[in-house]
GUTOR-744194 format. One record per atom (N, C-alpha, C, CB): y, z, x. Coordinates in steps of 0.2 Angstrom, whole numbers, plus 2048, in hexadecimal, padded with zeros to 3 digits. Atoms other than C-alpha are relative to their C-alpha. Glycine has a CB too. Example, Ala and Ser with C-alpha at 12.3 -4.5 7.8 and 13.67 -1.06 7.14 Angstrom:
2
7FA800804
7EA82783E
806800804
8008067FB
7FA7FF7FC
7FB824844
8058037FC
8027F9802
//
This chain:
259
8058037FE
EFA522486
7FF7FD7F8
7F9805804
804807808
EEF516475
7FC8067FD
7F87F7803
8077FA806
EE5524469
7FD7FE7FA
8038067FB
806800809
ED852245B
8007F87FE
8048057F6
805809802
ED450D45D
7FB800800
8017F9803
8088037FF
EC7506457
7FE7FB7FF
7FA8037FE
804804802
EBF4F945A
7F97FE7FE
8027FD802
8047FF802
EB04F5452
8007F67FC
8008087FD
80380A805
EA54E244B
803800805
8027FC7F8
7FC8067FF
EAF4D8457
7FB800805
807801801
8078077FA
EA84CC464
8067FD803
7F97F67FA
7FA8017FC
EB54CA473
7FA7FA805
805809804
8078067F8
EAC4B847E
8057FA802
7F67F87FA
7FF8067FB
EB34A948A
805804800
8007F77FE
7FA7FC7FB
EC04B6495
7FB7FD806
80080C800
8028037FB
EBF4AB4A5
806806803
8017F6800
7FE7FF7FF
EC44B44B4
7FE7FA808
8028067FE
8018077FC
EC74A44C3
7FC803808
8087FB802
8027FE7FB
EBF4A64D1
8067FD808
7F97FD7FF
7FB8037FC
ECD4A54E3
7FE7FA805
803804803
8058077FD
EC84954EC
7FD804808
8077F6801
7FF7FC7FA
ECA4A24FC
7F8805802
8078057FE
8097FC800
EB74AB4F4
8068067FD
7F980380C
7FE7F9802
EBA4BD4EF
7FB804802
8018017F8
8047FA801
EB44CE4F3
800805801
7FD800802
7FE7FA801
EB14DE4F3
7FC808803
8018007F9
8057FF7FC
EA84EC4FC
7F98047FE
802802804
8077FF803
E9B4F14EE
8038007FB
7FB805802
80280280B
E974EF4D9
8077FB7FC
80180B7F9
7FB804803
EA74E24D7
8058037FE
7FD7FC7FC
7F77FA803
EB64F14D9
8047FD7FA
808801808
7FB805803
EC24E64D6
8027FC7FB
8027FD803
7FF805804
EBF4DA4C8
7FF8017FA
7FC7FC801
7FE7FE807
EC64DE4B9
7F97FC7FB
8097FB7FF
804803807
EBE4DC4A6
8048007FA
7FA8047FE
7FE803807
EC04D3497
8038047FB
7FB7FF7FC
7FC800806
EC64E048D
802808809
7FC8027F4
7FF7F87FA
ECD4F049B
8068057FB
8067FD80A
7FC7FB803
ED8501493
803803806
7FD8047FC
7FD7FB7FE
EE450C49B
8028077FD
8047FD803
7FC7FE805
EE851B494
7FE8027F9
8037FB800
807804804
EDA518488
7FE8077FC
7F97FD805
8027FA800
ED952947E
7FA8027F9
805803800
8057FD807
ECB52F46E
8027F87FC
80580A7FB
802808804
ECB51846B
7F68007FF
8027F6806
8077FF800
EB8515467
8007F57FD
7FC8077F8
80780A805
EAF500468
7FA7FF7FF
7FE7F8804
8087FC802
EA0502460
7FF7F77FA
80280C7FA
803806805
E954F2458
8047F9805
8048007F5
7FD8087FD
E9F4E5463
7FA7FD805
809802806
8018037FD
E9B4D746E
806800805
7FE7FB7FD
7FF8027FC
EA04D347E
7FD7FA802
801805803
8028077FF
E9B4C2485
8007FA805
8027FE7FC
7FD8047FB
E9D4B5491
805800802
8007FB7FF
7FB7FF7FB
EA84BB49C
801800808
8038057FD
8037FF7F7
EAB4B84B0
803807802
8057F9807
8007F97FE
EB04C94B3
7FA8057FE
8068037FD
8017FB804
EAE4DD4AE
7FC7FF7F8
805802801
7FF7FF809
EA84DF49B
8058057FE
7F98037FC
7F87FF805
EB44EE496
800805806
8008047F6
8007FB7F9
EBB4FA4A3
8078067FA
8067FB80B
7FE7FC7FF
EC250A49E
801803806
7FF8027FC
7FE7FB7FB
ECD50F4AC
807804802
7FF7FD805
7FD7F8800
ED951C4B1
8048027FB
805802805
7FA7FE803
EE15284A6
7F98027F7
8087F9801
805801809
ED2524496
7F8804800
7FD7F47FE
8017FA801
ECA53448F
7FE7FF7F9
805804802
8057FE807
EBE537480
8017F97FB
8048087FB
802807801
EBB52347D
7F98037FC
7FF7FC809
808801801
EAB51E477
7FC7F9800
7FE8027F9
806808803
EA150C478
7FA8017FD
7FC7FA806
8097FD806
E9150F46C
8007F87FE
8018077F6
804803803
E86502466
8037F7800
8008047F8
7FB8067FB
E8F4F1473
7FA7FE801
805801807
8078067FC
E854E1477
8047FD804
7FB7FB7FC
8008037F9
E8B4DB488
7FE7FD800
7FD802806
8048057FA
E844CA48F
8037F9805
7F97FD7FB
7FB8057FC
E874BD498
809801803
8007F97FA
7FC7FA7FD
E954C74A6
7FE7FD803
800808800
7FD8017FA
E9E4C04B5
7FD804805
8088007FF
8017FA7FC
E9D4CE4BB
7FA8077FF
8078037FF
8047F9804
E964E14B5
8038027F9
802808805
8017FD807
E944E94A5
8068047FD
7FA806800
7FA7FC805
E9F4F94A1
7FF805807
7FE8047F6
7FE7FC7FE
EAA5054AA
8048047FF
8017FE803
7FD7FB802
EB15144AD
802804808
7FA8057FA
7FC7FD7FB
EBF51C4B8
8047F9804
7F9806804
7F98027FD
EC85124C6
7FA801809
8098087FD
8048037FC
EC150D4DA
806808803
8007F5803
7FC7FD7FC
ECF51B4E1
8038067FC
8057FC802
7FF7F7804
ED252F4DC
80A7FF7FE
7FD80A80A
7F97FD802
EDF5314D1
804805800
8008017FC
7FE7FC7FB
EEF5394D5
8018077FC
8067FF805
8077F8801
EE85494CB
7FC7FC7F9
80480B7FD
807801807
EDC54C4BF
8047FE7F9
7FA80B7FD
801800804
EE454B4B1
8027F97FD
8018057FE
7FF808801
EE65364B2
7F9800802
8077FC804
8078037FE
ED15364B6
7FE7FE7F9
7FB805804
8047FF802
EC952E4AB
7F98057FC
7FF7FC802
8037FC801
EBF5394A1
7FC8007F8
804804800
8027FE808
EB3542491
7FE7F77FD
8088067FB
806806807
EAB52F48E
7FC800800
7FF7FA7FF
808802803
E9D528485
7FC7F87FE
8008047F8
8038067FF
E9351A48A
7FB8027FB
7FD7FD808
8077FF805
E8551A47A
7FA7FC7FC
8018027FB
806807805
E7550D474
8047F9801
8018017F5
7FE80B7FC
E7E4FD47E
7FA7FF802
8077FE80A
8068097FC
E744EB482
806801803
7FE7F47FB
7F98047F8
E7C4E7494
7F97FA803
80380980A
8068047FE
E704DB49A
8027F5805
7FC8007F7
7FA8047FE
E764C94A4
804802803
8027FE7FC
7FB7FE7FD
E814CF4AF
8027FD807
7FE805800
8038057FA
E874C64C2
8027FB7FF
7FA800802
8048057FF
E874B84BE
8087FC805
7FD7FD7F6
7F68027F8
E9C4B34C8
7FB806805
80F8077FC
7FF7FA7FA
E9A4C44D1
7FA8037FE
807805800
8097FB7FD
E884CA4D6
800804801
7FB801804
8017F6800
E8C4DA4D8
8028037FD
801804804
7FF7FB805
E924DF4CA
7FA8057FC
8037FB7FB
8097FD802
E864EE4C2
8058027F8
7FA80B807
8007FE809
E844F54B0
8068037FF
7F98067FD
7FB7FC801
E8E5034AF
804805805
7FF8037FD
7FF7FB7F8
E9850B4BC
8098027FD
8007F980A
7FD7FC800
EA051A4BD
806801807
7FC8047FD
7FD7FE7F7
EAC5204CC
8088067FC
8047F3808
7FC7FD7FE
EB952C4D0
8038027F6
8047FC806
8007FF807
EB75324BB
7FC8067FE
7FD7F97FC
8057F8803
EAD5434B2
8007FF7F9
804808802
8027FE805
EA654A4A5
7FE7FC7FC
8048047FD
7FF807802
EA15374A0
7F78027FD
8027F8807
807802804
E8E535494
8007FA802
7FF8027F8
806809801
E83525498
7FD8007FE
7FC7FC804
807801806
E7652548A
7FE7FC7FD
8008027FB
804805805
E6B51C480
8017F8804
8048017F5
7FF8077FD
E7150C48B
7F87FB802
806802808
8078067FD
E634FD490
8057F9803
7F77FD7F6
7FF8037F9
E6A4F34A0
7FD7FE803
802802803
8058037FD
E604E64A5
8037F8806
7FA7FE7F9
7FF8057FF
E614D64AF
8097FD801
7FE7FE7FC
7FA7FF7FC
E714D94BA
7FA7FD807
804809800
8058007FB
E6D4D44CC
805804806
7FD7F8803
7FF7FD7F7
E744E24D6
7FD8057F9
80A801807
8027F9805
E734F64CE
8038017FB
800806801
8007FE809
E6E4FA4BB
807804801
7F78067FA
7FD7F9802
E7B5094BE
803801808
7FA8077FC
7FC7FE7F9
E8750E4CD
8038067FA
8077F8805
7FD7FB805
E905214C9
80280280A
7FA8067F9
7FE7FF7FB
E9B5274D8
8047FB801
7FD802805
7FB8057FD
EA651E4E4
804806806
8087FB7F9
7FC8007FA
EA952A4F5
7F7800803
806808802
8068007FC
E9C528502
800804803
7FD7FC803
8007FA7FA
E9F53950C
7FD8067F8
80A802806
8007F9802
E9F54C505
8068017FB
801805807
7F5801802
EB454A4FE
7FF8007FB
8067FA802
800801805
EB85514F2
8037FD7FB
8008047FF
800808803
EBA5444E3
8028017F7
7F67FC802
8007FE808
EBD5434D0
7F97FD7FC
8067FB7FC
806806804
EAC53B4CC
7FB80A800
7FA7F5809
8057FB801
EA054D4C4
7FE7FF7F8
803807803
8017FD804
E985524B7
7FD7F77FA
8088067FF
806807806
E8F5414AE
7FB8037FF
7FC7F6802
806801802
E845414A5
7FD7F97FF
7FF8037FB
804808801
E7852F4A9
7FB8037F9
7FB7FC808
802800807
E6B534498
7FB7FC7FF
8057FF7FB
806801802
E5D52C492
8017F8801
7FE8037F8
8008067FF
E60519497
7F97FC803
806800803
804806800
E5650A498
8047FE804
8007FB7F9
7FF8047FB
E585014AA
7FB7FC802
803804805
8058057FD
E4E4F14B0
8027FB801
7FA7FF7FE
8038057FB
E4A4E34BA
8087FE802
7FA7FB7FD
7F97FF7FB
E5C4E44C2
800801807
8048057FF
7FD7FF7FA
E614DF4D4
7F97F67FF
7FE80A807
804802801
E524D24CE
8007F5807
7FF8037F6
8018067FB
E524C64DF
804800805
8017F97FC
7FB8037FD
E634C44E4
803804805
8037FE7FC
7FD7FE7F9
E6E4D34EE
7F8806801
80A8047FE
8067FA7FF
E664E34F7
805806800
7FB801809
7FC7FA800
E6B4F64FA
8038037F9
805800805
7FF7FB803
E6B4FD4E8
7F98007FD
8058017FB
8087FE805
E605024D9
8017FE7F9
7FE80B7FF
7FE7FF808
E605044C4
804804804
7FA8037FA
7F97FD7FF
E6C5124C9
7FE804806
8048057F9
7FD8027F6
E765154DC
8088057FD
8037F2804
7F97FA7FF
E815244DD
803802804
8008067FE
7FD8007F8
E8B5284EB
804809800
8087F8801
7FE7F97FE
E9453A4F0
7FF8057FD
8058007FF
8017F9802
E9954A4E8
8017FE7FB
803806801
7FE803807
E9554A4D6
7FB80A7FF
7FB7F47FD
8057F7803
E9155F4D3
8028007F5
80880C806
7FE7FE803
E8E5634C2
7FA7F67FC
809803801
7FF808802
E8854D4BF
7F48007FF
8067F9809
808801804
E7354C4B4
7FF7FA803
7FE7FF7F8
802805801
E6953E4B8
7F88027FB
8007FB807
8057FE804
E5A5404A9
7FC7FF7FC
8018037FF
804803806
E4E53A49E
8047F6800
8038067F7
8008057FF
E505284A5
7FA7FD7FF
802800804
8068067FF
E445184A4
8027FA807
8017F97F6
7FC8077FB
E4750D4B4
7F97FC802
804802809
8048027FD
E3C5014BB
8037F6800
7F98047FD
7FD8067FD
E3C4EE4C5
8077FF800
7FE7FC7FE
7FB7FE7FC
E484EF4CF
7FE7FD809
80280A7FF
8038077FD
E464E14DA
8057FD804
7FE7FB7F9
7F88077FD
E544DC4E9
7FC7F9803
80980480A
8038067FB
E544CD4F4
7FA802805
8067FD804
8048017FB
E4A4D1502
7FF80B800
8047FA809
7FC7F77FF
E514E6503
8008067FF
8048017FF
7FE7FC801
E534F74FF
8017FC7F6
805802807
7FF800806
E514F64EC
7FB8087FC
7FC7F87FE
8007F7801
E5050B4E6
8008017F7
809804804
7FE7FD807
E4C5144D2
8068027FF
7FD8057FE
7F87FD803
E585224D4
8037FD80A
80080E7FE
7FD8027F9
E6251C4E5
8068077FF
8037F8801
7F87FC7FF
E6F52C4E9
7FF800807
8008087FD
7F97FE7FC
E795264F7
801803804
8038017FE
7FD7FD7FC
E8152D504
806807801
8017FB802
7FE7F8802
E8353E505
8008007F8
808803802
8037FD804
E7E53E4F1
7FF80A7FF
7F97FC801
8037FC805
E7F54F4E9
8068037F9
7FC807806
7FD7FE806
E8155C4DB
7FC7FF7FA
8067FE7FF
805802806
E745524D2
7FB8027FC
7FE7FD801
805800802
E675574C7
7FC7FC7FE
8008027FE
80580A806
E5B5464C3
7F9808800
7FC7F280B
805801802
E4E54D4B9
7F97FA7F8
802806802
801805808
E3F5454AB
8037FA801
8038047F9
7FD80A7FC
E445324B4
7F68017FF
8067FD80E
8048037FE
E365284B4
8007F9803
7FD7FF7FB
8038007FE
E3351D4BF
7FF7FC805
7FF8017FD
802805800
E2C50C4C2
8007F9805
8028007FB
7FD8037FB
E294FF4CC
8087FD802
7FD7FB7FF
7F77FF7F9
E374FE4D9
7FD7FA80A
80180F806
8028027F7
E364F34EA
801807806
8097F7803
8017FA7FC
E3C5024F7
7FC8087FE
807802802
8037F7803
E365134EB
8058017FA
801808807
7FF7FE806
E3951B4DD
8058057FE
7FB8037FF
7FA7FB7FE
E455284E5
802800807
7FF8067FF
7FB8007F7
E545274F4
802807800
8097FA801
7FD7FD7FF
E5B5354F8
803805807
7FE8017FB
8007FD7F9
E5953850C
8077FF803
7FA7FD804
7FB8067FE
E6A52E50E
8088077FF
8017F77F8
7F97FC7FF
E7553F511
7FE8067FA
8077FB7FD
8027FC806
E6F547500
7FF806800
7FB7FD7FC
8027F97FB
E6F555500
8028057F7
808802809
7FC7FC805
E735664F0
7FB7FC7F9
80B7FE800
800801808
E6A55E4E4
7FB8007FE
8027FB7FD
8067FC805
E5A5624D8
7FD7FA7FA
8038077FA
804806802
E4D5554D4
7F8802800
8027FA805
8077FE803
E3F5594C9
7FD7FC7FD
7FF8047FB
8037FF807
E315544BC
8027FB7FF
8028067FB
8008077FE
E335434C1
7FC7FE7FE
8007FE805
80A805801
E245354BF
8067F9807
7FD7FA7F1
7FF8047FE
E275284CD
7FB7FD801
802800804
807802802
E1A51A4CC
8007F9804
8007FF7F7
804805800
E135094D4
8087FF802
7FB7FC7FA
7FA8037FD
E1F5044E2
7FE7FD806
806805802
8038057FC
E1E4F94EE
7FE802805
8027FC802
7FF7FD7F8
E225034FD
801809800
80A7FC803
8027F97FF
E245154FB
8028027FA
803804805
8007F9804
E265234EE
8098037FF
7FB807805
7FA7FF7FF
E355294F6
802800808
8018067FC
//
């Protein structure tokens, strides 16, 4: 492992990733696109007050085995894909190799999806006990946040993630369909979406939710969020979602429906 390394007040810029002549395709969220800063097996490391900009791919990726790290007060913008990724699209061979207990706090992520439009602001998959808090995310061409990577009730490594007090707004922006300010998938016991402000989710022409609990999402507590100015509605929970607690939220000013 690489442990106890701090990167503070550094600027990382002009990292390109050349698109193959035949193009590039992913199932969702530009999931195979790498990042300008990539970590595997990082423990108790810190990125603080750093800048990642003008990259042709994602900004920062804490991949397999990254535990106890913090990304704080960073600014990520002019991104080819998305902003920050935690975990992997595949389930690790054993739970000890899963990314876990990481903190993404008080960052500003904006102006993404410039090369790969499906990149999201913050992506978490096959990873647990992470906290995503106090971030501002805006001007991405797909979803602001994407949590989980199972389209069914199968057991996976995504659980006990806390999404709290984030401000996500002006995402999708007429480019792609079928997304939201926050988009979730699969089984995720002990996970929380609380006290976030989500607004201005406008897809190309179809399906743009505030809180999008897709594909049998279950195990979430969704409370005290404010959601407004979306195309489709404030909350989607009827595509197989179950065993979620949804309480004390405000859903308002949607173009089509509330729920």
